[in-house]
C-alpha positions, 0 to 999 in steps of 0.5 A: 804751192798747190795749184788748181787745174781748170780745163786748160788753165791753172790758178794764177800764181800768187807772189809778193813780188811785183811782176808781169805774170804774162812774162813769167813761166811757172817752174813745174815741180809735179806732173798732172794731176798734182801740178805744183809750183812754188816759183815763177821764172822770167821769160826775159833775161835782165839785170845785165852788166853786173858782176856776180855779187852785184847782180844778186844784190840788184835782183834781191832789191826787186824782191826776186832771186837768182835761180840755183842750178836745181831750179834753172836746169829742170826748168830748161828741160821742161821748156824743151819737153813742152816744145816737143809736146811731152809736157805743159808749160804755164805762165804766172797768169795760169795760161798755157804757154804754147805756139809761137810764144813757146817757140820764142821762149825756148829759142831764147833759152836754147840759143840766146842765153847768157845767164848767171846761176846762183852757185859759187864753189869755195873750198870745203869748210869741212875736210873730205865732205865736198866733191873735188874738195868744194862746197856749193855756196848760194847767196840768200841775202845781204847783211847790214854791211851789204855783204853777201850771206851764203848758204853752204853745203858740200858739193855732191858728186858730179862729172869731174871733167869738161865734156858733153853731159846728159842734162837729165842725169843731174843730182839734187843740186842740179849738176850732171853726173853722166857723160853723154855718148852723143857729142853734139848739142841737143837742147834740153838733153845734151849740153857741154858741162864745164865742171866746178873749179875752186873760187868760180861761179856758175852760169848757163850760156847758149847760142847757135854753137851750143849750150854750156853749163859753165862752172869755172868763171871769175865772179868779177866778170860782167860780160861774156864775150865780144861777138860781131863787134857787140858785147854780150852782157851776162844777165839773169832770168830772175825768179819770184817766190810764191805765197803758200796757199792756206 
């Protein structure tokens, strides 16, 4: 969806979903002067306490969707670039996200994030087509019997070991392909990557100890861990799809 730029603003994001536009950030797809965004993502994590399938069901009931790796990871990079004044981030009202508001949002993604990602890793449907013998499956809806509908594609080549990874090396599906020489968490640049395992699902975890793109967890889990006596519920940063301009 092409968005017109007027001074420090862009057009308000148009979506059929019911959202508070001041609490959604535009997912940037192109740079100036051709700014474009077909998606807006919540700046607040919600839909916590469900397992992987149930979380998608609840999100879709609200006219929203769970972001895939190819949506979430580039946006995570963009938020950190905006924090470093190397990019610009807008909300769905068309206003720049800056100052303390930007710092608060970046801090959430970088240090207080326990979010599901729309990615599962079943055994490949066609032999010798998917990396590690796997497909990438994303949930696109639910059928009349309330079973998830998947869109599947062979998993593209990515890192095949648990390691520090360069976030910007991600392939078209959103999975990093290069190990980092830097062995520490650098928000938006270097994260831990736990490579895909058969039957697992993906999520993004970040706290003061670092950030992890985690592709090995059981889809039935609804909590992350118990820290300081508190349960950290896995949630979602839901996305709203835009209405195409005529």
